C-alpha positions as CSV (number, residue, x, y, z in Angstrom):
1,M,1.4,6.1,-14.2
2,Y,3.9,8.2,-11.8
3,A,7.7,7.3,-10.5
4,G,5.7,5.9,-7.1
5,D,4.2,6.3,-3.6
6,R,6.9,7.3,-1.0
7,T,5.7,6.8,2.9
8,P,6.0,10.5,4.8
9,T,9.2,8.9,6.8
10,E,10.8,8.3,3.5
11,T,9.5,11.5,1.4
12,W,11.2,13.3,4.4
13,D,14.8,11.5,4.5
14,E,14.7,11.9,0.1
15,L,13.4,16.2,0.6
16,S,16.9,16.2,3.4
17,N,19.3,14.4,1.4
18,A,18.5,15.6,-2.5
19,P,18.6,20.1,-2.4
20,E,16.7,20.1,-5.7
21,A,13.7,17.9,-4.1
22,V,10.3,19.5,-3.3
23,L,7.4,18.9,-1.3
24,V,4.0,20.5,-2.9
25,D,1.3,19.8,-1.2
26,V,-2.2,20.1,-2.9
27,R,-5.1,20.1,-0.1
28,T,-7.2,23.0,-0.4
29,R,-6.1,26.9,1.5
30,A,-8.3,26.0,4.3
31,E,-6.7,22.7,4.8
32,L,-3.4,24.2,5.0
33,T,-5.0,27.0,7.7
34,Y,-7.1,24.6,9.3
35,V,-5.5,21.3,10.0
36,G,-1.5,22.1,9.8
37,F,0.8,21.8,7.0
38,P,4.4,20.2,6.6
39,D,7.3,22.5,8.5
40,L,10.1,22.0,5.8
41,S,11.7,25.2,7.7
42,G,14.8,22.5,9.2
43,I,16.4,21.4,6.0
44,G,16.7,24.6,4.9
45,K,12.8,24.3,2.5
46,R,9.5,26.0,1.6
47,L,6.6,24.0,1.5
48,V,4.8,25.0,-1.8
49,A,1.3,24.7,-1.6
50,I,-0.3,24.3,-4.9
51,E,-4.9,23.3,-5.0
52,W,-5.1,20.4,-6.8
53,Q,-9.3,20.9,-6.5
54,S,-11.2,23.7,-5.2
55,F,-13.8,24.3,-2.3
56,P,-16.7,23.4,-1.9
57,T,-16.8,22.3,-5.7
58,G,-14.8,20.1,-6.3
59,S,-13.4,21.3,-9.7
60,I,-10.0,20.0,-10.7
61,N,-7.7,23.0,-11.0
62,D,-7.6,23.2,-15.1
63,E,-3.7,25.4,-13.8
64,F,-2.5,22.9,-11.6
65,V,0.5,22.2,-14.3
66,D,1.1,25.8,-15.3
67,Q,1.5,26.5,-11.2
68,L,4.1,24.1,-10.7
69,R,5.7,25.7,-13.4
70,S,5.5,28.8,-12.3
71,A,6.7,27.9,-9.0
72,G,10.2,27.1,-10.7
73,I,9.8,23.6,-10.5
74,G,11.4,21.8,-13.6
75,E,10.4,18.9,-15.2
76,D,14.1,16.9,-13.5
77,Q,13.4,17.3,-10.3
78,P,12.1,15.1,-8.2
79,V,8.3,16.5,-6.8
80,Y,6.3,14.8,-3.8
81,F,2.7,15.6,-4.0
82,L,1.1,15.3,-0.5
83,C,-2.4,15.8,0.5
84,R,-5.0,14.8,3.1
85,S,-4.6,11.2,2.6
86,G,-2.9,10.4,-0.8
87,A,-5.8,10.2,-2.7
88,R,-5.6,13.5,-4.9
89,S,-1.4,13.6,-4.3
90,R,-1.7,10.4,-6.6
91,A,-3.7,12.3,-9.5
92,A,-1.4,15.1,-9.1
93,A,1.7,13.2,-9.6
94,T,0.3,11.0,-12.3
95,V,-0.6,14.7,-14.3
96,A,2.8,16.2,-13.0
97,T,4.3,13.0,-14.9
98,R,2.1,13.2,-18.5
99,A,3.1,17.0,-18.5
100,G,6.6,15.7,-18.2
101,Y,7.8,15.4,-14.7
102,V,10.1,12.7,-15.0
103,A,10.6,12.2,-11.1
104,A,6.4,12.6,-9.4
105,Y,6.0,10.7,-6.3
106,N,2.5,10.2,-4.2
107,V,3.3,10.7,-0.9
108,D,1.5,7.2,0.8
109,Q,-1.0,8.0,3.2
110,G,-0.6,11.9,2.8
111,F,-1.0,14.4,5.6
112,E,-3.8,13.4,8.4
113,G,-3.7,9.2,7.0
114,G,-6.8,6.9,7.1
115,V,-9.3,7.1,9.9
116,D,-8.6,5.2,13.5
117,V,-11.4,3.7,15.1
118,E,-13.1,6.5,16.2
119,G,-13.2,7.8,12.7
120,H,-10.1,10.3,13.4
121,R,-7.2,11.1,11.4
122,G,-4.1,12.0,12.5
123,T,-3.4,9.5,14.4
124,T,-2.7,5.9,13.0
125,S,-0.8,7.1,9.7
126,G,0.0,10.0,7.2
127,W,2.8,12.7,7.6
128,K,1.8,14.0,11.4
129,A,1.5,10.2,13.3
130,A,5.2,9.7,11.7
131,G,5.9,12.8,14.2
132,L,7.3,14.4,11.1
133,P,7.3,18.6,11.7
134,W,4.3,20.4,11.0
135,R,2.7,23.8,11.9
136,Q,-1.0,24.8,12.5
137,G,-2.5,28.3,11.1
């Protein structure tokens, strides 16, 4: 298991108040480019992007934990994992915990959240719907 789930707003607050806290976006490069990504510049931080699964095969990134370490993320730092809706980030937080990360959190609802009545994401829950800073492209 991992350290727990955090809403996007809780994650933003914790990233803002804990200098060592890191946000890792585990979505694909295509998702980051075309859908958008959290903008942490207002709190003086950078987003770390490490794919959990590759597109289009969906294969798990076997180098994920090594890439976390290569990004300079220590096992004692609070690490918040984000994906589209919270499923891939939950898996990433679990693997990171098994690898020795003691404060690996899943950002519940993810960047876009679930679908609304019209089948669109990003309107009812998630980072974007919470009105948190983000950028596109």
